[in-house]
C-alpha positions in Angstrom: 0.0 0.0 0.0 1.2 3.5 -0.9 2.8 5.1 2.3 0.8 8.3 2.1 -2.4 6.2 2.1 -1.2 4.1 5.0 -0.7 7.4 6.9 -4.2 8.6 6.1 -5.7 5.3 7.2 -3.8 5.4 10.5 -5.1 8.9 11.1 -8.7 7.8 10.5 -8.4 4.8 12.8 -6.9 7.0 15.5 -9.6 9.6 15.2 -12.3 6.9 15.4 -10.7 5.5 18.5 -10.6 8.9 20.1 -14.1 10.0 18.8 -12.4 13.0 17.2 -14.0 14.6 14.1 -12.0 14.9 10.9 -12.4 17.2 7.9 -11.2 15.6 4.6 -9.5 18.4 2.6 -7.4 18.7 -0.5 -6.4 22.2 -1.7 -9.3 23.9 0.1 -10.7 25.6 -3.0 -14.2 24.5 -2.0 -14.0 25.3 1.7 -16.7 27.9 1.3 -19.3 25.3 0.2 -21.5 23.6 2.8 -22.3 24.2 6.4 -19.8 24.1 9.3 -16.2 23.2 8.8 -15.7 20.8 11.7 -12.8 18.7 12.8 -9.0 18.3 12.3 -7.9 18.6 8.7 -7.1 15.2 7.0 -4.9 16.5 4.2 -5.0 14.4 1.0 -2.4 16.2 -0.9 0.3 13.8 -0.1 -1.6 11.0 -1.8 -1.0 11.9 -5.4 -0.2 10.5 -8.8 -1.7 9.0 -11.9 -2.2 5.3 -11.3 -3.0 4.4 -14.9 -4.1 6.1 -18.1 -5.3 4.3 -21.2 -6.1 6.9 -23.9 -7.4 4.3 -26.2 -9.8 3.0 -23.5 -10.9 6.6 -22.5 -10.2 6.0 -18.8 -7.8 7.4 -16.2 -7.3 6.2 -12.6 -5.9 8.9 -10.3 -5.2 9.3 -6.6 -7.4 11.8 -4.9 -4.8 14.3 -3.8 -3.6 14.8 -7.4 -3.9 18.4 -8.5 -6.7 18.8 -11.0 -4.5 21.0 -13.2 -2.1 18.1 -13.5 -4.8 15.8 -14.7 -6.1 18.4 -17.2 -2.6 18.8 -18.6 -2.0 15.1 -19.0 -5.3 14.6 -20.8 -4.6 17.6 -23.1 -1.4 15.8 -24.4 -3.6 13.1 -25.8 -6.3 15.4 -27.1 -8.7 14.4 -24.4 -10.5 16.1 -21.5 -12.9 15.9 -18.6 -16.0 16.7 -20.7 -18.1 18.0 -17.7 -15.6 20.9 -17.2 -15.1 20.8 -13.4 -14.3 24.2 -12.0 -11.1 24.8 -10.1 -12.4 27.9 -8.3 -10.0 30.1 -6.3 -7.0 31.8 -7.9 -7.1 30.9 -11.6 -3.3 31.3 -11.9 -2.4 29.0 -9.0 -5.1 26.3 -8.8 -5.2 24.3 -5.6 -8.1 22.1 -6.7 -7.6 18.3 -6.4 -9.2 15.4 -8.1 -10.7 14.3 -4.8 -12.2 17.7 -4.1 -13.6 17.7 -7.6 -15.5 14.5 -6.9 -16.5 15.4 -3.4 -17.9 18.8 -4.3 -19.7 17.4 -7.3 -19.6 20.6 -9.3 -19.6 20.7 -13.1 -19.0 23.5 -15.6 -20.9 25.0 -18.6 -21.2 21.7 -20.6 -22.9 19.8 -17.8 -26.5 19.9 -19.2 -25.3 18.4 -22.5 -22.7 15.9 -21.5 -23.6 15.0 -17.9 -22.3 15.6 -14.4 -19.2 14.5 -12.5 -21.0 11.4 -11.2 -21.8 10.3 -14.7 -18.1 9.9 -15.5 -17.0 7.9 -12.4 -16.3 4.3 -13.2 -14.9 3.1 -9.9 -13.3 4.3 -6.7 -11.3 3.2 -3.6 -12.5 4.7 -0.4 -11.6 4.5 3.3 -14.6 4.3 5.6 -14.9 5.4 9.2 -13.5 2.0 10.4 -10.3 2.6 8.5 -11.1 -0.1 5.9 -10.0 0.3 2.3 -12.9 -0.6 0.1 -13.1 -0.9 -3.7 -16.2 -0.2 -5.8 -16.8 -0.3 -9.5 -14.0 -0.7 -12.0 -12.6 0.8 -15.2 -15.3 0.1 -17.7 -18.8 1.5 -18.2 -20.5 -2.0 -18.2 -19.9 -2.8 -14.6 -23.0 -4.1 -13.1 -21.7 -6.1 -10.1 -23.6 -4.7 -7.1 -24.6 -1.2 -6.2 -22.9 1.7 -8.0 -21.4 3.0 -4.7 -18.5 4.8 -6.3 -20.9 7.5 -7.7 -22.4 7.9 -4.3 -19.2 9.8 -3.3 -19.8 12.5 -5.9 -21.1 15.5 -4.0 -20.7 13.8 -0.6 -18.5 16.6 0.6 -16.3 14.1 2.5 -19.0 13.1 5.0 -19.0 9.4 4.0 -15.3 8.8 4.1 -12.0 9.4 2.4 -11.9 9.1 -1.4 -8.5 7.6 -2.0 -8.5 6.8 -5.7 -11.0 7.2 -8.6 -11.3 5.9 -12.2 -12.9 8.4 -14.5 -14.2 8.2 -18.1 -12.6 10.8 -20.4 -13.6 12.0 -23.8 -11.8 13.3 -26.9 -11.8 17.1 -27.4 -14.5 17.9 -29.9 -13.2 18.5 -33.5 -15.2 21.7 -34.0 -16.6 24.4 -31.8 -18.5 27.7 -32.3 -20.2 30.2 -30.1 -23.2 32.2 -31.2 -24.5 35.4 -29.6 -28.2 36.5 -29.6 -29.6 39.7 -28.1 -32.8 38.7 -26.3 -34.4 38.9 -22.9 -34.6 35.9 -20.6 -38.1 34.6 -21.6 -37.0 34.8 -25.3 -33.7 33.0 -24.5 -35.5 30.2 -22.6 -38.0 29.8 -25.4 -35.2 29.6 -28.0 -33.2 27.1 -26.0 -36.3 24.9 -25.6 -36.9 25.0 -29.3 -33.3 24.2 -30.2 -33.2 21.4 -27.6 -35.8 19.6 -29.6 -33.8 19.6 -32.8 -30.7 17.6 -33.8 -28.2 20.4 -33.0 -24.8 20.0 -31.3 -25.7 22.2 -28.3 -23.0 22.1 -25.7 -23.4 25.1 -23.3 -25.4 28.2 -22.9 -25.2 31.4 -20.8 -27.8 34.2 -20.6 -26.5 37.3 -18.9 -26.6 41.1 -18.8 -23.5 42.0 -20.8 -22.7 45.7 -20.7 -26.3 46.7 -20.4 -27.5 44.2 -23.0 -29.5 41.1 -22.4 -27.5 38.5 -24.3 -27.6 34.7 -24.8 -24.4 32.9 -25.7 -24.7 29.4 -27.1 -21.7 27.1 -27.6 -21.8 24.3 -30.2 -19.4 21.4 -30.2 -19.2 18.3 -32.4 -18.3 17.2 -35.9 -17.2 20.1 -38.2 -20.2 19.6 -40.6 -22.7 19.5 -37.7 -21.3 22.7 -36.1 -21.3 24.5 -39.4 -24.8 23.4 -40.3 -26.1 24.5 -36.9 -24.5 27.9 -37.2 -26.3 28.5 -40.5 -29.6 27.1 -39.1 -29.6 29.1 -35.8 -28.3 32.4 -37.0 -27.0 34.9 -34.4 -23.6 36.6 -34.3 -20.7 34.1 -34.5 -18.0 34.9 -32.0 -14.2 34.6 -32.4 -13.3 31.2 -30.8 -9.9 32.5 -29.6 -11.6 35.3 -27.7 -14.7 33.7 -26.4 -12.9 30.6 -25.0 -11.6 32.6 -22.1 -15.2 33.8 -21.4 -16.5 30.2 -21.2 -13.6 29.4 -18.7 -14.5 32.5 -16.7 -18.1 31.4 -16.7 -17.3 28.0 -15.2 -14.8 29.4 -12.8 -17.3 32.1 -11.6 -15.0 35.0 -12.7 -17.4 36.8 -15.1 -18.4 40.3 -13.9 -21.7 38.9 -12.7 -19.9 36.8 -10.1 -17.1 39.3 -9.2 -19.4 42.3 -8.5 -21.4 41.1 -5.5 -24.0 43.6 -4.2 -23.5 44.7 -0.6 -24.8 42.2 1.8 -26.0 39.8 -0.9 -25.2 36.1 -1.0 -24.8 34.1 -4.2 -27.7 31.6 -4.7 -27.6 28.7 -7.1 -31.1 27.6 -8.2 -31.5 24.2 -9.9 -34.6 23.9 -12.0 -36.1 21.8 -14.9 -34.8 23.2 -18.2 -38.4 24.0 -19.1 -39.0 26.2 -16.1 -40.1 29.8 -17.0 -38.3 33.0 -16.1 -38.7 33.5 -12.3 -38.3 36.3 -9.8 -36.0 35.0 -7.0 -35.5 36.6 -3.6 -37.0 39.8 -4.8 -34.7 39.9 -7.8 -36.2 40.0 -11.3 -35.0 37.7 -14.1 -32.9 40.5 -15.4 -30.7 40.3 -12.3 -29.8 36.6 -12.9 -27.3 34.6 -14.9 -28.8 31.5 -16.5 -26.8 28.4 -17.5 -27.4 24.8 -18.6 -30.1 25.7 -21.1 -32.2 27.1 -18.3 -31.6 24.5 -15.6 -29.1 26.5 -13.5 -29.8 30.1 -12.4 -27.6 32.3 -10.3 -28.9 35.3 -8.3 -27.5 37.6 -5.7 -29.9 38.0 -2.9 -29.8 38.4 0.9 -29.6 35.1 2.8 -32.7 36.0 4.8 -34.7 35.5 1.5 -34.1 31.7 1.9 -37.7 30.8 2.5 -39.0 32.8 -0.5 -36.2 31.6 -2.9 -36.7 28.0 -2.0 -40.5 28.2 -2.2 -40.2 29.7 -5.8 -37.7 27.0 -6.7 -39.8 24.2 -5.3 -42.9 25.5 -7.0 -41.1 25.2 -10.3 -39.8 21.7 -9.6 -36.3 22.5 -8.3 -34.3 23.5 -5.3 -31.9 26.3 -4.2 -28.5 26.3 -2.6 -26.9 29.2 -0.6 -23.7 28.8 -2.6 -21.6 31.7 -1.3 -23.0 33.2 1.9 -22.1 36.9 2.3 -21.0 36.2 5.9 -20.7 33.2 8.2 -23.7 34.5 10.1 -25.8 33.7 7.1 -25.2 29.9 7.2 -27.9 29.2 9.8 -30.4 30.0 7.0 -29.3 26.6 5.6 -26.9 26.1 2.8 -28.8 23.2 1.2 -32.6 22.8 0.8 -33.9 20.8 3.8 -34.6 17.2 3.0 -38.0 15.6 3.3 -38.3 13.1 6.1 -37.8 9.8 4.1 -34.9 11.2 2.2 -33.3 12.6 5.3 -33.5 9.2 6.9 -31.7 7.6 3.9 -28.9 10.1 4.3 -28.6 9.4 8.0 -28.5 5.6 7.4 -25.9 5.9 4.7 -23.8 8.1 6.9 -24.1 5.6 9.8 -23.1 2.7 7.5 -20.0 4.3 6.1 -19.0 6.3 9.2 -20.6 4.7 12.3 -18.6 6.9 14.7 -19.6 10.1 12.9 -16.1 11.4 12.6 -16.2 12.7 9.0 -17.2 16.3 8.6 -20.2 16.2 11.0 -22.8 18.7 9.9 -21.1 19.7 6.6 -24.3 18.8 4.6 -27.1 18.6 7.1 -27.5 18.2 10.9 -26.5 14.6 11.6 -25.0 14.1 8.1 
């Protein structure tokens, strides 16, 4: 067993014996996400390295403490990528994000609505539970049907189930062609257009509706075969953007470094509202649709609003078939409003039972997701 992993397992076993909480942490780029940060830091950054990479099989196995930037660079040498575009967040010039943090946070970038989320690309994982046992789930192929798909359960778990030690991920080739189209339209018009295009055989990959220098603008990114992208451009119309210029804007969108994200109103928190793509334009937390940024063909909407608008924002989201997350609280005092939408009774019970199964002593990040989870 790799020495760094042995050290981590020893630390977990000691913490369980002492009933001492631990907080699994890589580079800390997602520390802002979730409820309380509780426990001694269990630093994964010593457990690094690419275990195996088979470009012809479209799969890479990597240790959890490996820098995400290192994995991105390796895949780029083979013309491949993580298609779900996981954000690094933090300082864009000095990324601290790790592969384990990418999975644990479960965040995806602009292409998520078209290609899938982090969990959809996880093939297998090695994890260490609260007993200090090293467990292996899944494998390195898509057609793995032996037992429950436990490895994907760790996507978005925020480290409360255990330590993710190693993960096998499906990768994809970089698309041969890409184009971004720009349309000047308000949010209802943009949603209607996206719904219309979504029902057609078009290589839609990402979208972003935002107020850009006083204009209501929809950006749509197309990816796929050269002929498909060119035909879609002619069919959809709009103003075609320069790929070399707009590529940086798509990165900034995923990394939350567009002006919308960088210019927080005084006292406002950043809310992430997840909705069905067919949901209409909504006022959220007293903020009109014009004050929002809309991604994922209408399924993800960002809005700056005070944390004390939690009840109203969540009621509006729930009425439309979605939920709302207090993504970046303006202050620590805002977290008691609840970062995540409260779970219904049966679902909360499932969460507690899973937590108890993986972490019977309750040492991993207590309260990071919900009370008791």
